[in-house]
mmCIF file of the N, C-alpha and C atoms, coordinates in Angstrom:
data_MODEL
# 
_entry.id   MODEL 
# 
loop_
_atom_site.group_PDB 
_atom_site.id 
_atom_site.type_symbol 
_atom_site.label_atom_id 
_atom_site.label_alt_id 
_atom_site.label_comp_id 
_atom_site.label_asym_id 
_atom_site.label_entity_id 
_atom_site.label_seq_id 
_atom_site.pdbx_PDB_ins_code 
_atom_site.Cartn_x 
_atom_site.Cartn_y 
_atom_site.Cartn_z 
_atom_site.occupancy 
_atom_site.B_iso_or_equiv 
_atom_site.pdbx_formal_charge 
_atom_site.auth_seq_id 
_atom_site.auth_comp_id 
_atom_site.auth_asym_id 
_atom_site.auth_atom_id 
_atom_site.pdbx_PDB_model_num 
ATOM 1   N N  . MET A 1 1  ? -23.347 -13.424 -17.558 1.00 0.00 ? 1  MET A N  1 
ATOM 2   C CA . MET A 1 1  ? -23.794 -12.913 -16.258 1.00 0.00 ? 1  MET A CA 1 
ATOM 3   C C  . MET A 1 1  ? -23.672 -14.041 -15.236 1.00 0.00 ? 1  MET A C  1 
ATOM 4   N N  . ILE A 1 2  ? -23.132 -13.708 -14.072 1.00 0.00 ? 2  ILE A N  1 
ATOM 5   C CA . ILE A 1 2  ? -22.904 -14.714 -13.039 1.00 0.00 ? 2  ILE A CA 1 
ATOM 6   C C  . ILE A 1 2  ? -24.149 -14.882 -12.176 1.00 0.00 ? 2  ILE A C  1 
ATOM 7   N N  . ASN A 1 3  ? -24.356 -16.083 -11.760 1.00 0.00 ? 3  ASN A N  1 
ATOM 8   C CA . ASN A 1 3  ? -25.492 -16.408 -10.902 1.00 0.00 ? 3  ASN A CA 1 
ATOM 9   C C  . ASN A 1 3  ? -25.235 -15.832 -9.502  1.00 0.00 ? 3  ASN A C  1 
ATOM 10  N N  . PRO A 1 4  ? -26.176 -15.049 -8.946  1.00 0.00 ? 4  PRO A N  1 
ATOM 11  C CA . PRO A 1 4  ? -25.962 -14.449 -7.620  1.00 0.00 ? 4  PRO A CA 1 
ATOM 12  C C  . PRO A 1 4  ? -25.736 -15.502 -6.526  1.00 0.00 ? 4  PRO A C  1 
ATOM 13  N N  . LEU A 1 5  ? -26.398 -16.644 -6.632  1.00 0.00 ? 5  LEU A N  1 
ATOM 14  C CA . LEU A 1 5  ? -26.230 -17.694 -5.630  1.00 0.00 ? 5  LEU A CA 1 
ATOM 15  C C  . LEU A 1 5  ? -24.801 -18.257 -5.672  1.00 0.00 ? 5  LEU A C  1 
ATOM 16  N N  . LYS A 1 6  ? -24.274 -18.477 -6.876  1.00 0.00 ? 6  LYS A N  1 
ATOM 17  C CA . LYS A 1 6  ? -22.900 -18.961 -7.010  1.00 0.00 ? 6  LYS A CA 1 
ATOM 18  C C  . LYS A 1 6  ? -21.902 -17.917 -6.510  1.00 0.00 ? 6  LYS A C  1 
ATOM 19  N N  . PHE A 1 7  ? -22.216 -16.659 -6.750  1.00 0.00 ? 7  PHE A N  1 
ATOM 20  C CA . PHE A 1 7  ? -21.346 -15.590 -6.271  1.00 0.00 ? 7  PHE A CA 1 
ATOM 21  C C  . PHE A 1 7  ? -21.274 -15.604 -4.746  1.00 0.00 ? 7  PHE A C  1 
ATOM 22  N N  . ILE A 1 8  ? -22.411 -15.724 -4.093  1.00 0.00 ? 8  ILE A N  1 
ATOM 23  C CA . ILE A 1 8  ? -22.454 -15.752 -2.634  1.00 0.00 ? 8  ILE A CA 1 
ATOM 24  C C  . ILE A 1 8  ? -21.721 -16.976 -2.104  1.00 0.00 ? 8  ILE A C  1 
ATOM 25  N N  . GLN A 1 9  ? -21.880 -18.113 -2.767  1.00 0.00 ? 9  GLN A N  1 
ATOM 26  C CA . GLN A 1 9  ? -21.167 -19.325 -2.356  1.00 0.00 ? 9  GLN A CA 1 
ATOM 27  C C  . GLN A 1 9  ? -19.655 -19.136 -2.505  1.00 0.00 ? 9  GLN A C  1 
ATOM 28  N N  . GLY A 1 10 ? -19.239 -18.491 -3.571  1.00 0.00 ? 10 GLY A N  1 
ATOM 29  C CA . GLY A 1 10 ? -17.815 -18.219 -3.772  1.00 0.00 ? 10 GLY A CA 1 
ATOM 30  C C  . GLY A 1 10 ? -17.262 -17.288 -2.706  1.00 0.00 ? 10 GLY A C  1 
ATOM 31  N N  . VAL A 1 11 ? -18.045 -16.284 -2.350  1.00 0.00 ? 11 VAL A N  1 
ATOM 32  C CA . VAL A 1 11 ? -17.627 -15.359 -1.295  1.00 0.00 ? 11 VAL A CA 1 
ATOM 33  C C  . VAL A 1 11 ? -17.489 -16.118 0.024   1.00 0.00 ? 11 VAL A C  1 
ATOM 34  N N  . LYS A 1 12 ? -18.441 -16.990 0.299   1.00 0.00 ? 12 LYS A N  1 
ATOM 35  C CA . LYS A 1 12 ? -18.405 -17.774 1.535   1.00 0.00 ? 12 LYS A CA 1 
ATOM 36  C C  . LYS A 1 12 ? -17.165 -18.664 1.571   1.00 0.00 ? 12 LYS A C  1 
ATOM 37  N N  . GLN A 1 13 ? -16.836 -19.287 0.458   1.00 0.00 ? 13 GLN A N  1 
ATOM 38  C CA . GLN A 1 13 ? -15.642 -20.134 0.394   1.00 0.00 ? 13 GLN A CA 1 
ATOM 39  C C  . GLN A 1 13 ? -14.375 -19.324 0.630   1.00 0.00 ? 13 GLN A C  1 
ATOM 40  N N  . GLU A 1 14 ? -14.323 -18.134 0.058   1.00 0.00 ? 14 GLU A N  1 
ATOM 41  C CA . GLU A 1 14 ? -13.147 -17.280 0.244   1.00 0.00 ? 14 GLU A CA 1 
ATOM 42  C C  . GLU A 1 14 ? -13.029 -16.808 1.688   1.00 0.00 ? 14 GLU A C  1 
ATOM 43  N N  . MET A 1 15 ? -14.154 -16.565 2.351   1.00 0.00 ? 15 MET A N  1 
ATOM 44  C CA . MET A 1 15 ? -14.129 -16.127 3.748   1.00 0.00 ? 15 MET A CA 1 
ATOM 45  C C  . MET A 1 15 ? -13.534 -17.197 4.654   1.00 0.00 ? 15 MET A C  1 
ATOM 46  N N  . PHE A 1 16 ? -13.754 -18.469 4.321   1.00 0.00 ? 16 PHE A N  1 
ATOM 47  C CA . PHE A 1 16 ? -13.177 -19.543 5.121   1.00 0.00 ? 16 PHE A CA 1 
ATOM 48  C C  . PHE A 1 16 ? -11.661 -19.628 4.929   1.00 0.00 ? 16 PHE A C  1 
ATOM 49  N N  . LYS A 1 17 ? -11.138 -19.109 3.839   1.00 0.00 ? 17 LYS A N  1 
ATOM 50  C CA . LYS A 1 17 ? -9.703  -19.127 3.581   1.00 0.00 ? 17 LYS A CA 1 
ATOM 51  C C  . LYS A 1 17 ? -8.967  -18.007 4.315   1.00 0.00 ? 17 LYS A C  1 
ATOM 52  N N  . VAL A 1 18 ? -9.707  -17.008 4.784   1.00 0.00 ? 18 VAL A N  1 
ATOM 53  C CA . VAL A 1 18 ? -9.095  -15.849 5.438   1.00 0.00 ? 18 VAL A CA 1 
ATOM 54  C C  . VAL A 1 18 ? -8.558  -16.264 6.806   1.00 0.00 ? 18 VAL A C  1 
ATOM 55  N N  . THR A 1 19 ? -7.332  -15.858 7.096   1.00 0.00 ? 19 THR A N  1 
ATOM 56  C CA . THR A 1 19 ? -6.770  -16.074 8.426   1.00 0.00 ? 19 THR A CA 1 
ATOM 57  C C  . THR A 1 19 ? -6.793  -14.736 9.156   1.00 0.00 ? 19 THR A C  1 
ATOM 58  N N  . TRP A 1 20 ? -7.621  -14.658 10.179  1.00 0.00 ? 20 TRP A N  1 
ATOM 59  C CA . TRP A 1 20 ? -7.767  -13.429 10.933  1.00 0.00 ? 20 TRP A CA 1 
ATOM 60  C C  . TRP A 1 20 ? -6.636  -13.316 11.952  1.00 0.00 ? 20 TRP A C  1 
ATOM 61  N N  . PRO A 1 21 ? -6.160  -12.098 12.216  1.00 0.00 ? 21 PRO A N  1 
ATOM 62  C CA . PRO A 1 21 ? -5.068  -11.936 13.183  1.00 0.00 ? 21 PRO A CA 1 
ATOM 63  C C  . PRO A 1 21 ? -5.551  -12.227 14.600  1.00 0.00 ? 21 PRO A C  1 
ATOM 64  N N  . THR A 1 22 ? -4.618  -12.679 15.413  1.00 0.00 ? 22 THR A N  1 
ATOM 65  C CA . THR A 1 22 ? -4.942  -12.930 16.817  1.00 0.00 ? 22 THR A CA 1 
ATOM 66  C C  . THR A 1 22 ? -4.957  -11.603 17.578  1.00 0.00 ? 22 THR A C  1 
ATOM 67  N N  . LYS A 1 23 ? -5.446  -11.653 18.804  1.00 0.00 ? 23 LYS A N  1 
ATOM 68  C CA . LYS A 1 23 ? -5.471  -10.437 19.630  1.00 0.00 ? 23 LYS A CA 1 
ATOM 69  C C  . LYS A 1 23 ? -4.057  -9.908  19.852  1.00 0.00 ? 23 LYS A C  1 
ATOM 70  N N  . ARG A 1 24 ? -3.117  -10.837 20.036  1.00 0.00 ? 24 ARG A N  1 
ATOM 71  C CA . ARG A 1 24 ? -1.726  -10.436 20.268  1.00 0.00 ? 24 ARG A CA 1 
ATOM 72  C C  . ARG A 1 24 ? -1.159  -9.728  19.041  1.00 0.00 ? 24 ARG A C  1 
ATOM 73  N N  . GLU A 1 25 ? -1.427  -10.250 17.850  1.00 0.00 ? 25 GLU A N  1 
ATOM 74  C CA . GLU A 1 25 ? -0.929  -9.627  16.623  1.00 0.00 ? 25 GLU A CA 1 
ATOM 75  C C  . GLU A 1 25 ? -1.534  -8.241  16.423  1.00 0.00 ? 25 GLU A C  1 
ATOM 76  N N  . VAL A 1 26 ? -2.815  -8.100  16.729  1.00 0.00 ? 26 VAL A N  1 
ATOM 77  C CA . VAL A 1 26 ? -3.469  -6.789  16.601  1.00 0.00 ? 26 VAL A CA 1 
ATOM 78  C C  . VAL A 1 26 ? -2.873  -5.810  17.607  1.00 0.00 ? 26 VAL A C  1 
ATOM 79  N N  . LEU A 1 27 ? -2.640  -6.281  18.832  1.00 0.00 ? 27 LEU A N  1 
ATOM 80  C CA . LEU A 1 27 ? -2.069  -5.417  19.869  1.00 0.00 ? 27 LEU A CA 1 
ATOM 81  C C  . LEU A 1 27 ? -0.662  -4.972  19.489  1.00 0.00 ? 27 LEU A C  1 
ATOM 82  N N  . ILE A 1 28 ? 0.162   -5.905  19.035  1.00 0.00 ? 28 ILE A N  1 
ATOM 83  C CA . ILE A 1 28 ? 1.537   -5.561  18.645  1.00 0.00 ? 28 ILE A CA 1 
ATOM 84  C C  . ILE A 1 28 ? 1.534   -4.602  17.447  1.00 0.00 ? 28 ILE A C  1 
ATOM 85  N N  . GLY A 1 29 ? 0.696   -4.867  16.457  1.00 0.00 ? 29 GLY A N  1 
ATOM 86  C CA . GLY A 1 29 ? 0.614   -3.984  15.293  1.00 0.00 ? 29 GLY A CA 1 
ATOM 87  C C  . GLY A 1 29 ? 0.158   -2.584  15.669  1.00 0.00 ? 29 GLY A C  1 
ATOM 88  N N  . SER A 1 30 ? -0.842  -2.500  16.532  1.00 0.00 ? 30 SER A N  1 
ATOM 89  C CA . SER A 1 30 ? -1.338  -1.191  16.976  1.00 0.00 ? 30 SER A CA 1 
ATOM 90  C C  . SER A 1 30 ? -0.274  -0.443  17.771  1.00 0.00 ? 30 SER A C  1 
ATOM 91  N N  . LEU A 1 31 ? 0.434   -1.176  18.625  1.00 0.00 ? 31 LEU A N  1 
ATOM 92  C CA . LEU A 1 31 ? 1.496   -0.555  19.418  1.00 0.00 ? 31 LEU A CA 1 
ATOM 93  C C  . LEU A 1 31 ? 2.619   -0.043  18.521  1.00 0.00 ? 31 LEU A C  1 
ATOM 94  N N  . MET A 1 32 ? 2.973   -0.812  17.504  1.00 0.00 ? 32 MET A N  1 
ATOM 95  C CA . MET A 1 32 ? 4.015   -0.379  16.571  1.00 0.00 ? 32 MET A CA 1 
ATOM 96  C C  . MET A 1 32 ? 3.594   0.890   15.833  1.00 0.00 ? 32 MET A C  1 
ATOM 97  N N  . VAL A 1 33 ? 2.350   0.952   15.401  1.00 0.00 ? 33 VAL A N  1 
ATOM 98  C CA . VAL A 1 33 ? 1.857   2.150   14.714  1.00 0.00 ? 33 VAL A CA 1 
ATOM 99  C C  . VAL A 1 33 ? 1.914   3.353   15.645  1.00 0.00 ? 33 VAL A C  1 
ATOM 100 N N  . PHE A 1 34 ? 1.483   3.174   16.881  1.00 0.00 ? 34 PHE A N  1 
ATOM 101 C CA . PHE A 1 34 ? 1.499   4.273   17.839  1.00 0.00 ? 34 PHE A CA 1 
ATOM 102 C C  . PHE A 1 34 ? 2.923   4.759   18.109  1.00 0.00 ? 34 PHE A C  1 
ATOM 103 N N  . VAL A 1 35 ? 3.853   3.828   18.322  1.00 0.00 ? 35 VAL A N  1 
ATOM 104 C CA . VAL A 1 35 ? 5.240   4.195   18.612  1.00 0.00 ? 35 VAL A CA 1 
ATOM 105 C C  . VAL A 1 35 ? 5.875   4.895   17.413  1.00 0.00 ? 35 VAL A C  1 
ATOM 106 N N  . LEU A 1 36 ? 5.692   4.354   16.221  1.00 0.00 ? 36 LEU A N  1 
ATOM 107 C CA . LEU A 1 36 ? 6.299   4.977   15.035  1.00 0.00 ? 36 LEU A CA 1 
ATOM 108 C C  . LEU A 1 36 ? 5.679   6.335   14.735  1.00 0.00 ? 36 LEU A C  1 
ATOM 109 N N  . ALA A 1 37 ? 4.375   6.485   14.966  1.00 0.00 ? 37 ALA A N  1 
ATOM 110 C CA . ALA A 1 37 ? 3.738   7.788   14.765  1.00 0.00 ? 37 ALA A CA 1 
ATOM 111 C C  . ALA A 1 37 ? 4.272   8.805   15.770  1.00 0.00 ? 37 ALA A C  1 
ATOM 112 N N  . THR A 1 38 ? 4.512   8.369   16.993  1.00 0.00 ? 38 THR A N  1 
ATOM 113 C CA . THR A 1 38 ? 5.071   9.262   18.013  1.00 0.00 ? 38 THR A CA 1 
ATOM 114 C C  . THR A 1 38 ? 6.495   9.672   17.654  1.00 0.00 ? 38 THR A C  1 
ATOM 115 N N  . ILE A 1 39 ? 7.295   8.707   17.203  1.00 0.00 ? 39 ILE A N  1 
ATOM 116 C CA . ILE A 1 39 ? 8.666   9.020   16.789  1.00 0.00 ? 39 ILE A CA 1 
ATOM 117 C C  . ILE A 1 39 ? 8.670   10.000  15.612  1.00 0.00 ? 39 ILE A C  1 
ATOM 118 N N  . ALA A 1 40 ? 7.791   9.783   14.646  1.00 0.00 ? 40 ALA A N  1 
ATOM 119 C CA . ALA A 1 40 ? 7.712   10.690  13.495  1.00 0.00 ? 40 ALA A CA 1 
ATOM 120 C C  . ALA A 1 40 ? 7.276   12.084  13.937  1.00 0.00 ? 40 ALA A C  1 
ATOM 121 N N  . ALA A 1 41 ? 6.325   12.167  14.857  1.00 0.00 ? 41 ALA A N  1 
ATOM 122 C CA . ALA A 1 41 ? 5.862   13.464  15.348  1.00 0.00 ? 41 ALA A CA 1 
ATOM 123 C C  . ALA A 1 41 ? 6.982   14.215  16.057  1.00 0.00 ? 41 ALA A C  1 
ATOM 124 N N  . ILE A 1 42 ? 7.747   13.516  16.877  1.00 0.00 ? 42 ILE A N  1 
ATOM 125 C CA . ILE A 1 42 ? 8.864   14.147  17.584  1.00 0.00 ? 42 ILE A CA 1 
ATOM 126 C C  . ILE A 1 42 ? 9.936   14.602  16.592  1.00 0.00 ? 42 ILE A C  1 
ATOM 127 N N  . PHE A 1 43 ? 10.227  13.759  15.605  1.00 0.00 ? 43 PHE A N  1 
ATOM 128 C CA . PHE A 1 43 ? 11.220  14.117  14.586  1.00 0.00 ? 43 PHE A CA 1 
ATOM 129 C C  . PHE A 1 43 ? 10.819  15.401  13.858  1.00 0.00 ? 43 PHE A C  1 
ATOM 130 N N  . PHE A 1 44 ? 9.555   15.468  13.406  1.00 0.00 ? 44 PHE A N  1 
ATOM 131 C CA . PHE A 1 44 ? 9.122   16.658  12.664  1.00 0.00 ? 44 PHE A CA 1 
ATOM 132 C C  . PHE A 1 44 ? 9.003   17.875  13.574  1.00 0.00 ? 44 PHE A C  1 
ATOM 133 N N  . LEU A 1 45 ? 8.708   17.681  14.850  1.00 0.00 ? 45 LEU A N  1 
ATOM 134 C CA . LEU A 1 45 ? 8.704   18.797  15.795  1.00 0.00 ? 45 LEU A CA 1 
ATOM 135 C C  . LEU A 1 45 ? 10.114  19.373  15.922  1.00 0.00 ? 45 LEU A C  1 
ATOM 136 N N  . LEU A 1 46 ? 11.101  18.493  16.095  1.00 0.00 ? 46 LEU A N  1 
ATOM 137 C CA . LEU A 1 46 ? 12.485  18.962  16.206  1.00 0.00 ? 46 LEU A CA 1 
ATOM 138 C C  . LEU A 1 46 ? 12.958  19.628  14.922  1.00 0.00 ? 46 LEU A C  1 
ATOM 139 N N  . LEU A 1 47 ? 12.628  19.042  13.785  1.00 0.00 ? 47 LEU A N  1 
ATOM 140 C CA . LEU A 1 47 ? 13.011  19.624  12.502  1.00 0.00 ? 47 LEU A CA 1 
ATOM 141 C C  . LEU A 1 47 ? 12.380  21.006  12.331  1.00 0.00 ? 47 LEU A C  1 
ATOM 142 N N  . ASP A 1 48 ? 11.129  21.142  12.721  1.00 0.00 ? 48 ASP A N  1 
ATOM 143 C CA . ASP A 1 48 ? 10.434  22.429  12.625  1.00 0.00 ? 48 ASP A CA 1 
ATOM 144 C C  . ASP A 1 48 ? 11.093  23.463  13.538  1.00 0.00 ? 48 ASP A C  1 
ATOM 145 N N  . GLN A 1 49 ? 11.498  23.057  14.731  1.00 0.00 ? 49 GLN A N  1 
ATOM 146 C CA . GLN A 1 49 ? 12.139  23.987  15.654  1.00 0.00 ? 49 GLN A CA 1 
ATOM 147 C C  . GLN A 1 49 ? 13.506  24.434  15.131  1.00 0.00 ? 49 GLN A C  1 
ATOM 148 N N  . ILE A 1 50 ? 14.237  23.511  14.513  1.00 0.00 ? 50 ILE A N  1 
ATOM 149 C CA . ILE A 1 50 ? 15.541  23.871  13.929  1.00 0.00 ? 50 ILE A CA 1 
ATOM 150 C C  . ILE A 1 50 ? 15.353  24.863  12.789  1.00 0.00 ? 50 ILE A C  1 
ATOM 151 N N  . TYR A 1 51 ? 14.384  24.589  11.913  1.00 0.00 ? 51 TYR A N  1 
ATOM 152 C CA . TYR A 1 51 ? 14.118  25.509  10.797  1.00 0.00 ? 51 TYR A CA 1 
ATOM 153 C C  . TYR A 1 51 ? 13.673  26.875  11.310  1.00 0.00 ? 51 TYR A C  1 
ATOM 154 N N  . LYS A 1 52 ? 12.850  26.902  12.342  1.00 0.00 ? 52 LYS A N  1 
ATOM 155 C CA . LYS A 1 52 ? 12.400  28.164  12.918  1.00 0.00 ? 52 LYS A CA 1 
ATOM 156 C C  . LYS A 1 52 ? 13.590  28.949  13.469  1.00 0.00 ? 52 LYS A C  1 
ATOM 157 N N  . PHE A 1 53 ? 14.472  28.262  14.173  1.00 0.00 ? 53 PHE A N  1 
ATOM 158 C CA . PHE A 1 53 ? 15.652  28.918  14.734  1.00 0.00 ? 53 PHE A CA 1 
ATOM 159 C C  . PHE A 1 53 ? 16.524  29.507  13.630  1.00 0.00 ? 53 PHE A C  1 
ATOM 160 N N  . LEU A 1 54 ? 16.784  28.712  12.594  1.00 0.00 ? 54 LEU A N  1 
ATOM 161 C CA . LEU A 1 54 ? 17.613  29.191  11.488  1.00 0.00 ? 54 LEU A CA 1 
ATOM 162 C C  . LEU A 1 54 ? 16.954  30.350  10.741  1.00 0.00 ? 54 LEU A C  1 
ATOM 163 N N  . LEU A 1 55 ? 15.647  30.255  10.548  1.00 0.00 ? 55 LEU A N  1 
ATOM 164 C CA . LEU A 1 55 ? 14.932  31.328  9.858   1.00 0.00 ? 55 LEU A CA 1 
ATOM 165 C C  . LEU A 1 55 ? 14.942  32.609  10.685  1.00 0.00 ? 55 LEU A C  1 
ATOM 166 N N  . ASP A 1 56 ? 14.805  32.508  12.001  1.00 0.00 ? 56 ASP A N  1 
ATOM 167 C CA . ASP A 1 56 ? 14.902  33.688  12.856  1.00 0.00 ? 56 ASP A CA 1 
ATOM 168 C C  . ASP A 1 56 ? 16.277  34.348  12.751  1.00 0.00 ? 56 ASP A C  1 
ATOM 169 N N  . ILE A 1 57 ? 17.319  33.523  12.700  1.00 0.00 ? 57 ILE A N  1 
ATOM 170 C CA . ILE A 1 57 ? 18.675  34.077  12.561  1.00 0.00 ? 57 ILE A CA 1 
ATOM 171 C C  . ILE A 1 57 ? 18.810  34.796  11.222  1.00 0.00 ? 57 ILE A C  1 
ATOM 172 N N  . ILE A 1 58 ? 18.325  34.181  10.147  1.00 0.00 ? 58 ILE A N  1 
ATOM 173 C CA . ILE A 1 58 ? 18.438  34.778  8.813   1.00 0.00 ? 58 ILE A CA 1 
ATOM 174 C C  . ILE A 1 58 ? 17.658  36.081  8.731   1.00 0.00 ? 58 ILE A C  1 
ATOM 175 N N  . LEU A 1 59 ? 16.463  36.127  9.312   1.00 0.00 ? 59 LEU A N  1 
ATOM 176 C CA . LEU A 1 59 ? 15.631  37.323  9.231   1.00 0.00 ? 59 LEU A CA 1 
ATOM 177 C C  . LEU A 1 59 ? 16.106  38.460  10.120  1.00 0.00 ? 59 LEU A C  1 
ATOM 178 N N  . THR A 1 60 ? 16.899  38.165  11.121  1.00 0.00 ? 60 THR A N  1 
ATOM 179 C CA . THR A 1 60 ? 17.395  39.247  11.995  1.00 0.00 ? 60 THR A CA 1 
ATOM 180 C C  . THR A 1 60 ? 18.697  39.859  11.488  1.00 0.00 ? 60 THR A C  1 
ATOM 181 N N  . ILE A 1 61 ? 19.281  39.297  10.460  1.00 0.00 ? 61 ILE A N  1 
ATOM 182 C CA . ILE A 1 61 ? 20.502  39.867  9.882   1.00 0.00 ? 61 ILE A CA 1 
ATOM 183 C C  . ILE A 1 61 ? 20.135  41.133  9.118   1.00 0.00 ? 61 ILE A C  1 
ATOM 184 N N  . ASN A 1 62 ? 20.802  42.228  9.453   1.00 0.00 ? 62 ASN A N  1 
ATOM 185 C CA . ASN A 1 62 ? 20.562  43.499  8.770   1.00 0.00 ? 62 ASN A CA 1 
ATOM 186 C C  . ASN A 1 62 ? 21.728  43.797  7.841   1.00 0.00 ? 62 ASN A C  1 
ATOM 187 N N  . PHE A 1 63 ? 21.399  44.075  6.609   1.00 0.00 ? 63 PHE A N  1 
ATOM 188 C CA . PHE A 1 63 ? 22.434  44.409  5.637   1.00 0.00 ? 63 PHE A CA 1 
ATOM 189 C C  . PHE A 1 63 ? 22.565  45.904  5.516   1.00 0.00 ? 63 PHE A C  1 
# 
């Protein structure tokens, strides 16, 4: 069983090793996520519209 005090000291030591991102890195990362999510949304919107168009054509064919 590990000593709780040693565990807390180990956690504290590990926290000092962490390199936190700068404001610029967070801003750029957030902007990239927003842009890529927007591009993906537009892509799937267009794909959905194409499938809808093709499905409408297929369903209106009378045999």
